[in-house]
C-alpha positions in Angstrom: 115.6 107.9 107.1 114.8 104.9 104.9 112.3 102.3 106.1 114.3 99.7 104.3 117.0 99.5 107.0 116.8 96.1 108.6 115.6 96.0 112.1 118.8 94.5 113.5 120.9 97.2 111.8 118.7 99.9 113.2 119.1 98.5 116.8 122.9 98.3 116.3 123.0 101.9 115.1 120.9 103.0 118.1 123.4 101.2 120.4 126.3 103.0 118.7 124.5 106.3 119.1 123.9 105.7 122.8 127.6 104.8 123.4 128.6 108.1 121.6 126.2 110.2 123.6 127.4 108.7 126.9 130.9 109.9 126.1 131.5 113.3 127.7 133.5 114.7 124.8 130.5 114.9 122.3 129.9 118.6 121.4 126.4 120.0 121.4 125.9 120.0 117.7 127.0 116.4 117.2 124.9 115.4 120.2 121.8 116.9 118.8 122.5 115.3 115.4 123.0 111.9 117.0 119.9 112.3 119.2 117.8 113.2 116.2 119.0 110.1 114.3 118.5 107.9 117.3 114.9 109.1 117.7 114.1 108.5 114.1 115.5 105.0 114.3 113.6 104.4 117.4 110.4 105.4 115.7 111.2 103.2 112.7 111.8 100.2 115.0 108.5 100.8 116.8 106.7 100.9 113.5 108.4 97.6 112.4 107.5 95.9 115.7 103.9 97.0 115.4 103.7 95.8 111.9 105.2 92.4 112.9 102.7 92.2 115.8 99.8 92.8 113.4 101.0 90.1 111.0 101.4 87.7 113.9 97.9 88.4 115.2 96.5 88.0 111.7 98.3 84.6 111.3 97.1 83.4 114.6 93.5 84.4 113.8 93.7 82.8 110.4 95.0 79.5 111.9 92.2 79.5 114.4 89.6 79.8 111.7 90.8 76.8 109.8 
């Protein structure tokens, strides 16, 4: 899974995966594949959010010093 996927696209794909998994006609193999992809995207989104929070905190700290 590439880290270059935009955050918004990752969220959209997670929503699509959830919708597919909520359907009762998804077979086991496809469900596991979708779940794996969704978990990877979730982790990627968490990393991007943490990175953004770190940048925000740094900017706030820098602006307080000036």
